[in-house]
C-alpha positions, 0 to 999 in steps of 0.5 A: 253779621252786624254790630253797633259799630259797623258791618261784620263780613266774617268772624274777626274782620269787619268794616267800620265806616271806611276802615277795616278793623280786627276784633277777635279772640284767640287762645284767650287773647283779645285782638282789637285793631283798626287797620285801613281801607283794605280788607286783605290787610285786615285779614293778613293782620289777623293771621299774623297776630294769631301766629304771634300769639302761638309763638308767644311774641304778641303782647298787646298794649295795656291801658294804663288807666288803672296801672299803678307806679308800683306795678311798673317798677316791679315789672321793670325789676322782674323783667330787666334789672334783676338780670344785670350786674349785681353791683349795679342792680344793688344801687338801682334797687335802692333808687327803686325803693325810694321812688316806690315809697313816694309814688307807690299807688299813684296811677300811671295815667295820672302822672304829670310834671307836678308829681316830679316837682313834688318828689324833688322837693320832698327828697331835697330835705332828706339827708344821706348817711353822712348827714348831708343834704342829698345831691341833685344828682342823686335825686335826678338818678332816682327819677331816671329810674322811674322814667326808665321803668315807664319807658320799658313798659311802654316799649318792651314789657311783656306783662304790663305794656302801657300805651304811652310814657306820661313822663316822657320829656319831663324836667329833671334837676341838673346834675351837681358838679362832682367833687374831684377829691385830689391829693396835693391839689392835683400835684405830687407832694406832701399829702401823697408822701404822707399817705404812702408812708402809712400804707400797710406793707402788703398793700404798698405795691398796689397803691403805688400802681394805682397812683403811678398808672392812673388805672381804675382799681378793677384794672389794677386788681386784674392786671397780669404780667402778660399785659406788660410790653418791654420796649427797652430796659427802662421803657415798659408799657402796660396794655390794658385789654378790653377783654382778658380771659373772658372778663370785661376789663376796659369800660370803653371796649377798646385796648389802651396802653399806659407808660410805666414810670420809674417809681412804678418800674422799680416796684414791678422789678422788685416783685417780678422775681417771686411772681408767676409769669402768667399770673396776677401782678397784684394778687390778694395776699390772703387768697392769691386770687384777684383782689376786690377792694382796698377801701379798708386798707386805704381808709386806714392809711388816710386816717393814720396820715391825718388826711381824714375828712377830705373824702379821699377814696382809692379813686383820688389816686387816679384823679391826681395822676390824670391831673398831673399828666394832663399838664404834660399832654392833655391828649395823651392824658385822655388816651391813657385814662380810657375816657371816650368823652372829653367832657367826662375826662375834665368834668369828673377827673382832671383838676386845675391846681394853682401851679397850672393856673400860674403858668397862664401868667408866665410863672412856672412851677415844677409839675411833679417832684421825683419820687422814689419807692426807696424813700419810704422804708 
């Protein structure tokens, strides 16, 4: 049977010039593909495609000429994002909404670099909840959501498969340098003393743990007495496991150990007597279960200590401690922090206080002052 493009030898397989092609419909799905010089290859491909359709594994690429950005974003959310971790997806959903408002009904096939540049300019004059201009990092992350959605529909989508990603390799704004909020410029001094003095008694042990250990808040909230290794009476280590009781603890997927300082050791010994040996070290005083946050208690302490306006969050305790330790042993500081990438360690966490800079010219300043829990009643 002949057609306009070639000679068809049997239903579904035909020769066009020197190329064997497939053009068939099976269970309502159209199969159109150019195969090559072999008729056998075309016949085998047709059998394969029919098998894939029966097994629901065949998703032909959809032409993006009429597909809109809104459809791509919805597909990305429905097929991939909404099944992720709730905290992460909530953030990405906000980014998706901003992208959808701007790009909305634009056709995917028509997207070009100029559209990205227009988005950068439009978002650059917007303000965040604090009234400050949006960070280039925020705008970059929003664009990455769009490019990720396009990449998903180009390679993995079941419903809206597109032939190509029109924004592959597009230029993005550079990430802004993060604000490393530290106490005492990465030392241990009056700001920490003032903050700790204003922490509510029920939260003092967990705040001290975060400052002395440099642990991530989630790790401290889930810490159990079994994590503690007692090498000697005054030599304790805390082993932060990658997974504990079926819960992911360490972000990098590898265990690490943290030394217990004298101040932290004193605190642990004080609460050990009334604790369950295999239970949480710092359970919520209200529920006895693992805490989820101490942001409200921390903000109150910051305000009462007169340190408001500096953007201090519980994470500043981790950054301060890692900055202190980095001056003692940079390699060990990176290890106990749980950072795999050196760039992440120094870009986002470690600060360089004046005392450390003066050491370059031979002027020594004590790295840390002695702090005792008993100093603050």
